[in-house]
Structure formats: structure tokens, C-alpha cells
N, C-alpha and C positions, 0 to 999 in steps of 0.2 A: 504494500500500500504506500500512500504518500509518506515520505520520510520527514514528518513534521518535527521541529525542534522540541525536545523535552526539557532540556536544561542547558545552562552555561556553567562551565567550571573555570573560574578565573577568566571569564570572557570567551572561552572556547566552547563551541557548540557541541552538544550531545543530542543525537537524533533518535527518534522512536525505533527505527528499523535496526540500528546497531544494538540497542538494548534488548529488543525482541529476540535477536539472534542469540545473544548471550543467555537470555532466559531459556530459550529452547534447548540450547546446548547443555545448560545446567540440568534441565529436566531429563534429557537423554542420559546424563551421567548420574541420575538418581538424586540430584540436589535441587529439589523444587525451590524456587526463590521468587519473591515478588519483584515488581519493577523497581520499587524503592530500594530493596536490598541489593539488586544488581547495580543500580545507580550508586549506592553508597560504596560498593566495592570498586567501581570505576573511579570514583572520587578519591578513595584512599590510595589506589594504585597510582593514580596521576600525581598525587601529592608526594608520595614516597619517591617516585621516579624523578620528578623534578628536583627534589632535594638531592638525590643521589647524583644526578648529572651535574649539579651545580657545585657540589662539595667534595666529590671523590673522582679520582681518575678512572679510566676504563680498566687499567691494570688492577686497581684496588677493588673494583666491582666485579671484574671477571678475571681473576688471577690465572685461570686455566685457558684463557682465550687463545693462547698460542697452540694449543692442542685440540681444543673443543670447537664447536660451531660458534660463529659470531652471534651475538644476541639478536641482531637483525634477521639473520638466517633462521634461528630457532623460532622467533616470533612469526616469521613468514610461513614456516612449515606448520606451525600450530594453527595459523589462519586457514591454510588449505585443509588441514584435518578437521577443523571446526565446520567449515563450509561443506565438506563431504558428508559429515555426520548429520548436519541439520537439513541439507537439501538432498539427501541420499537418492531417493527414487526419481524425482524430476531431473536431477543433475545427471544421473547415470543414463537416463533416456536421452537427454539432450546431447551428451557427449558421444553416446553410441551412434546416434544419427548424424551429428555434425562432424565429429572427429574420426569415427570409425574405431573398431576394436583395437587396432594397432597404430592409431593416429595417422592412418594412411591418407585421410582426407585433408589433413592440415599440414603435414610435413612437406616442405618444398625441397625438391632435389637439390642437394648442396654437395659440392666436391669435398670429400673428407680431407682433413688436414694431413699432409704428408709427414713422414718422420722427420724430414729436414726442417719443415716449418715448426713442428713442435720442439725440435732440438734448439732452434734459433731462439725460441721464447723461454723454454724451460731448462735449457742447458744440457750438458752431458749426463745421461742417467748413471754413469759410473762414478760421477763426482761425489765425494763424501761431503755432506752438508750438516752444519750445526743447526740450521733453521730452514724450514721449507716455506719460503715466501718469495714474492716477486719484487725486485727493486723497481725504481721508477721507469727505467728504460724497458725492462721486460713487461711491465704493466701496460705501457703504451702499445707494445707489439701485440700483447694478448688482447687488448681491446680492438685492435684492427683485424684480428684473425677470427672470422665468422665460422663457426663449426656447424651450425644448423639454422636454416631459415624455416619459418613456419607461417601459417596463415591462421588468423583468429577466426572465431565463429562468425564474425561480422565481415570477413573477407579481407581485412587489412593484413598486410604482410610485415613481418618483423624478423629480426635475426638475433641469435644468441652467440656471443663471442666467447673465446677461451677465457677471458677475464671474468665474464658472468659466471661461468661454471666454476672457475678456480675459487672465486670469492665465497662460494657456497659450500666449500669442503672443510672438514676437520683435518687434523694432521695426517690421518690415514689416507684420506682422499687426495690430499696434496702430494703425499709420497707416491701414490699410484700414478698421478699425473706426471710427476717428475721422472717416472720410469717410462714415460712416453707411451702409456697404454691407451691407444686410440679407441679401442672398444669401450673401455671404461668411460672415456671422455664423451663419446657419442651417447652411451646409455644415460649418463648424467644429464646431458643436454636434453634428451627426450623426456626424461623424468621432470625436468624443469618446465618443458613445454606443457606437459600434462597438468602441472600445478597452475601454470598461468591460465590455461583454458578454464579450469575450475573457478579461478578468481574472476576471469572475464565474464563467465556466465553468471556468477553471483552478482556482479554489478548490475546486470540487466534485471535481476530479481529484487535486489534490495537498494540499489542506487550506489553511485560512486562514493557519496559521502559516508554511507553506512560501512562500506568495506574499508575505507580509509580510517574511519574511527575504530573499527575492530582491530586493524593492524596496529594502530597507535596504542590501543588498550593492551594488546598482547605484548607489545614492546615495553610498555609501562610495567607490565608484570615481570618481565625479565630484569629490568632495572630495580624494581622493588625487591625481587628475590636476591639480586646481587647486593643490595643494601642490607637486607636481613642477614645474608651470609657473612657480610663484612663484620657484623656484630656477633657472629657465631650463632645466630638464631636458626635452629633447624639443621645445624651442621652435624656431621658424624662426630661423636665425642672423642673418637680416636684421631681425628684430623687436627692438624695444627692450625691455629687461627691467630694472626698477628695481633688483632685487637684484644682478644681474650688472653693471649699470652702476656701482653703488656700489663693487663689488670692483675693477672696471676702473680707476676713478679713483684707487684706492689702490695700484696697481701701480707699482713704482719703476723708474727708468731701468736700474738694475743687473739687475732681473728681465727687462726687455725685451731687454737686451743678451745675457743668457744664453739666452733663448728664441730669439733670432735666430741665435746661434751653433749651437744644437742643431737648428734647423728651417730652415736657410737655403734649402733647395730650395723651401719654400713661398712664398718671396719672389722667385722667378725671374720675369722679365718679358722681353718682346721689346724690344730696345734699338734696332735699326734693321732696315729691310727694303729689299729691292730689288724694285721693282714696275713694272707697266705699267698703262695705262688707255685706255679708249675713251670719248670724250665725244660725245654726240649731242643732237639738238634736242628730242626728245620721247619719250614712253614707247613709242609704236608702233615708232619706229626702234630704240630700245634693245632691245625684245623681239625684233625681227627679227635684230639683230646677235647677241644672246645665243643665239638658236636655231641660228645658223651656227657658233658657237664649238665647236671640238673639245675633248673632255674634257681632253686633255693640253696644250692651249694652243698647239699647233704652228702654228695659223693666226691667232693673236692679232695678231701684228705686221701681217700682210697686211690683216686686217679693220680695224685701226686706221688704216693708211695710206689705206684706201679710204673709211672712214666717219667717222673722228673729226674733230671740229671744233676740237680743241685744237691749240696751236702745235706740240706735239711729235708730231703725227700722222705727219710725214714720217720720223721716227725710229722708227716702229712703236709709238708711245705710251709709249716708255721714260721712266720717271721717275728712273731711277738709284737711288742709295741715299738713303733718308729716315731721319733720326734722330729719336728720341723727344724731344719738347720739353715743357716744363712747361705751356705754353699753346699748344695746337695749333688750327689751324682745322678746320672740319668735314671737309674732304677728307682731311687727314692722319689725323684720328681714324678715318675710314672705312677708310683703307688699313691702319692698324694693327689694325683689328678683323677683317680678312680672314684666313681660314685659308690656310696656305701651299700653293702648287701646286694651287689650285682656282680656277675661274672664279667671280668674285663675281656675285651677282644684280644686276640694274639698280637703281640708287638715284637718287632725285630730289634735286636740289639743294634744300636747306631754305630755301625762300623762301615768300612768301604763296601760298595755294592758287590765287588767281586771277592770279598773276604768271607770266610766261614763265620756264621753268626748264630747265636742262640736265639730262641723265641721264648717270650715270657707271657704267661697268663696270670693275672693278679685278681684276687678277690679281697676287698676290704670289709671286714666284719663289724668293726666299731670305729667311729670317729669321735674325737673329743675336740671341741672348739674353744677358741679364746678370742682375743682381740689384738690387732696390730698395736704396738706400743704408741703412746701419744706423741712421742718425739721421733718416731720412725720416718724415714724418707717417704715411705708409701703414704702415710697420713699427711705429711706436709704437702706432697704433690696433689693428692686427690682432693684434700680439703681446699687448698688454694685454687685448684681448678674449678671446683663447684662454686666457691664464693665468687670467682671471676665470671663464670657463666651466668650466675644469677644477676650480678651487677650489669653485665652486658645486655641481658634480656630485659632488665628493668629500664635501662637507658633507651633501648630501641622502642619499647612500649611507650615510654614517655614522649619520645620524638614523634612516633606515629600519631599519638593523640594530639600533640601540639600542632602538627601539620594539618590534621583534619580540621581542627578548630580554626586555623588560619585560612583554610581554603574557602573561597567565596563561591557558593552554589546558588544560582537563581533558577527557579523552576518555571517552565512554561506550561507544564501539565499539572493542573490543580489536583488531579487524582493521585499522582505520585507524591506531590507535596503533602497531601492530606494523610498518606499512609507512610510517610518517611519516618525513619527512626528519630528519636529526640535530637541526636546530634546533627543529623542532616536537616531536620526541621529548623533548628536554630540557625544553621548556616543559610537556609533558604530565606530567612527573614532579613538577612543582612542587606 
């Protein structure tokens, strides 16, 4: 329908069709949302993205950009996916009729680039590179080398250059191109043509402004996610984060002590175990013994006496109590890694692959737990990391709320304004 304006965000138009597409996509994903909720999300992402672009570099927002897809490429791919999902049946019909099953109706015969042409732009494939990127001269040559011409559903002809394809690759794709893989290049060019056809058709259905707003919103999300990641929000706890690491280094011993006192259960550990084991000569024997073990371990001692090569075989493989030590051998580490009252899987002694090795089957019967010492390095690191992550998350949440308050939203649609959340409603009155 007519793409009437719904609102302005800091003076930038938001149309009805773009919001409707986001609503339909959310519904397909099982996330039913009102127009007001979708608009509130658009506003928040816009505010976060603007702040991110103004205050942080691309390297800070996208530290993996040299190996990953550029945020613009990621947003564009998500746009195509959204449109395919929302317009699935009419879009498939239109493309099948207009473009053909193999794009045969839109691809224009184009001389494939020769190996010499690719080499001139991409260089010698045998050359060792520290970074896969095009310098300014190679970029100009890549822009001039058309690899696939195509015709839109409206009959207008356009071309894709090597630069167009190259810009849409992650490091694996760029590496493949620098190997002068012409088949990969043409396949990527045709994949891009298919995506452009989807977007062109969607413009006829929703309007140019709606598709442009969708692309902007999806790019806003990439920048907003980059900003959240900068603060360590949603990041893998095992990944290093420069902002969180800076906060962690500033945590004081008093803060660590307070955290330990309040979260002592998080620092519980196994202090000692009572265990048994069976040692055999090879994997085949280990698997044979493991298959005979009863789940409750009631025949463990009998099998140890019959098959184990260890000196304690006559005692049923009893190891007695083993205490945790600061520097433990591999076998002790194996024992402490076992779950209690379960037969362990056979494990090979860690020696060279071609060296003779024993295999061990371990069963832990009893565990006694205690706590990491308050002054241990484990407590210092984990507590400081948790304190820093909480501070970073709090800072990001406060920033997000401040930016939302400062964003001016003017509603053109009274129905959306009437059902807006209190925060959006306050902004609407400004």
C-alpha cells in the first residue's frame, strides 16, 4: 500500500511499509510485536548506531573486520533474507517467471575474465600475503573489470565488477579470489545478481523508501551490536575484551574480597576424590573392558583384578583418596575431571602417536568439595572479571537509556503514538 510516513526520528522519516515488513518478519520468527514496539526498536537501534559511529572507530566496533564480512555486506545479506522470508510465494513466482530457474532470462552474455586479467588485478597466486586486500591501484583495475552483466526485471541492464564481488567477501572468499579461481568469482557474481533481483522486486512491492529504510535499520543493528560488543555485552566470557579488561585491571583487592564473600559458592571446587582405575595395553582391550562394565560399577573391582596391568590390580584398582595439588600429573588431572559415580570413557596415555601407550578407565566413587582460597589467583581473576563485566553492562545500559531519552521521535500515526511505550510516548510529545 501507500508508504505513508509514520514517524520522524531526529528528523529522518520512518514509513509505514518498512515497519510493516519488520513486523511481518518478527511474526514469521515467532516474535509477535506491535507497530509501537517495532518503532521503539528502530529508534533504539538508530540511537545506538549513531553514537557508535560518532564515538568509536570501525576497528573498535568491528575488530574482526579484516577476516569477517563488512557490516554493510552483513546488513545487505540480512535484507535479502528478510525480503525472501516475508515475500516468499509472490517473490518466488515473480523470479521464476522473470529471471528463470537459473537466471537465464536476466544474465547477459559476458566474456569471462581471463587468468591474465585476474592476475593483473589480484597478483601472483603464489605470492605469500600478510593481508588479503586491494591497494588503490588494484581497486581501480577491479572496478573496471566487469565479470557479469545482467538485466533487471524492468529490462534495465547493469554490470557487476570484480570490485563489487571482492568487497562482499570475508577473508576466505578473498583468499579464493587471490588464487584466481574464476569459477568461484562467477558463482559469487551470480549469487549477487540473484540478491539484487530480490531487492529490485521488493521495491516494486513496498517502495524504494521502505527498502532503503530497512537497509538502514539493519545496518543500524550491526553498529548497535558492535557497540554492545565493545562493552562486552553478549560476548563469549572466554573472549578477551579490551574495555572489560581495562575495568578488570582497575578492580581493587577490597572489591575482590567483597565479591568472594557474596558469591563464595561460585568458587567451590573438588578438593579430593576416592577413585579406582583399570589400566590396559591398548584401545581394543580398553573398549572390551568398558563394554563389560556395569553402569553402577559393581563389577569394576573384578574386571580390574582380571584385566588391569597396574600394580594395584590385585586390590581391584583402588587408588584410595587423591588430593588436589597445584601441579598434578596427567593421570591425576584425568581423575579429577571425572564425574562422580560414573564409569569414565577409555583414555590414552598422552605420549607420541607412534609410541606404545597404556589406556586408562577411571571411576570416581566419592568427591569431597571445598573452596578456592580467597587470595588465590583463580579468585582474583574470576572475581575481577565478573565485577568488570557487571560494570561494563551497567555502563552500556545507562548509555542506551540516555540515548533513547535524547532521541526526538515525532509520530505521524496517532494509532502508534497512542499505543507506544511510556518512553516512546514521552519522546513523541517533544
